Each structure stands twice: as structure tokens, then as C-alpha cells.
N, C-alpha and C positions, 0 to 999 in steps of 0.2 A: 504494500500500500504506500503510495507516495504522499509526502507531506502536504502537497497542494490539494489533496482530496480531503483534508481535515474538515472543511466546511460540510461535506457530505457525510463524513464519518466522525461522529462525536467522540469515538473512542481514541482516535489518533492522538489527541492531545494528552491522553492519559498513559500512553505506552511507556514513557520514561519513568513513570512513577513506580518505585520499587514495590514488589508484592509485599504486603504486610505493613507498608508504611502507614496505612490508615488504621491499622489494627484489625481486629476480627470483624469481618464484614457482615454483621448481623442483619438478618432479613434480606439476604441476597441469594439469587440463583446464580450458581457458578458452573461453567462448563468449559470443555476443551473443544476448540475448533481447529481443524488441521490446516486450512489454507487461508491466505489473505483474501482471495476472491470470495470464499464462503463467509468469511468474517464481515466483509463489506456488505454482502447481501443480508446477513443477519442483523447488522446494525441498522440498515435501511428499513428492514421489515419492523424491527422494534420501534423505531421512531414513527413509522407510518401507522402503527397500531397503538400509539398513545404513550409510549415511553419518552420521557424528556432526555435530551442529550446528556445532562448531568447525572442521570440515573444509570448510565452505561459506562463501564470502565473496561478497557482492554489492557492486559498485561502480557508483555512479550520480552524475550531476550534472556541472555545469560546473566546480566546484572539483576534482573528481576528474579531469576532462579536462585541466585546467590542470596538476595535479600529474603526470599521466602525460606531458604534454608537457615538463615541466621536468626530469624524471628519466629516466634510461635503464634503471633497474632493475639496473644492473650497478655494480661498484665497480672502483677501481684502474685498471689499464691498459685493461681492456675498456671501461669508461665513457669514458675519454679517447679511445680509438680510435673509438667510436661518435660522439662529439661532433665529432671532426675529420672523419669521413666525412660527417656531416650538413652541416657547413659547406662541404665540397667538392661537395656535391650527389650523393654516392655513397650508394646505398642497398643493402640486402639484404632478404631475405624477412622477417627479424625486425623490421627498422625499418619496413617497409611494413605489416606486420600491426599493429605498435604504433600507427602512424598511423591505421590503420583503426579500431582500438579507441578511440582518442582521438576520432575523428570520430563514431563511434557514440554515445559519451557526450554529445557536443555536440548530437547530433540527438535526444536524449532516450531512447535505448535503454539497456539495462542490461547490465553485464558480470557473469557468474557464473564464479567460480573454485572448482574442486573439487579438494581434495587427493587425489591418486591415486598413491601411491608404488609400486604393483605393477601388472603388466599386467592382472590380473583387475579391479582397482578402476578402472583407466583405461577398460577396455572397458565396465564397468557404468556409469560416469559418462557416457561418450560415448553409450551407448544411451539413457540417460534424457534427456540434453540433446536428442538427435535427436527423441525422442518429444514433446518440448515445443518443437519448431520452432526450436531454437537454430541459429544460423549463425555463420560465421567461428569454427568450433571448432578449437582447436589444443591439442596436448599440449606443454607446456614441459618438456623434458627437461633434464638437467644441461648438456649441450653443444649441443643443437639443438632447434629447434621441429619438430613434426610436424603438418602440415596434415591435418585430418580432414574437416571440412565447410567448403567454400569460402564466401567472402563472398557475400551476395546482390547481384545486379545491380540497379541502379536504386534508386528510393525505397522 
């Protein structure tokens, strides 16, 4: 995606924002999209169907993967507990999915986050991401992750 397309693609301006820089993205639908073309189409569809540009974030690149690896997205005791669990080799679904997202970034894929604070907006965002072949789609609620579309198997 070229920078001059940023007017059409709300997410382009967010690409350099390190993953996790905003903390845990509560009430967001997150998914992996494999190509720039499909990402552009997904963002266009999201905005056509009522999502504001500032409700869509795209994360891409090695720096974003490094930032995602360096941070848990949590603060306080939750952050500390996650770091201790990682050092002990204990994982949970949230940690596994975060690692999957990090690897997707390292493999050149793109993460798309859509702010979806209501069930209706969550369902609409999920429907649109499915239409655009997103995978590893999860809803990040206040207390738990909801797996919606599983990761793809293989390359």
C-alpha cells in the first residue's frame, strides 16, 4: 500500500504505531490479513459500512512485531503475572494468540484492529473481516478473548 493512498485507507497512518503501544485493545476485533490488496478492500468495506477511520488500526512490520513481543499489553499485576508465566514456560490462549500475531507480522502479514464496543458492531466487523479472508480473528473483551476465526494451518 502506498502512502498517497492514506486518504482512502484510514489504517495507513497507523502502520508505524508499534503493536501494544496503546495497551490492551479492549472491545476490538483483531484479525490477520495476508495481503495489502485485501487489506485495502477490507478497510474500504469497513468505512462504507459505518466504521469511522479512527476506529480502524493496521499494524505491520518487524518493528511492530518487536514491540508486540516486548509488551504484554497489560499493566500492573496482570503484566507481571504474564511475564512470570512466560519465563516459566506456562502459556494460555491469550499468550498463544499474541505469539501468533507476532509471528504473522514477522512473516509479512498485517494485523487489523477494529473498535467494536457493542455486539452489533462486533458482528459487523467480524462479517466484513471474514468477507476479506481474515484469519486468526478474535474479539478482545474486557476480561477475555473470544476466538472467532481460527489461525490458518501451514504457510
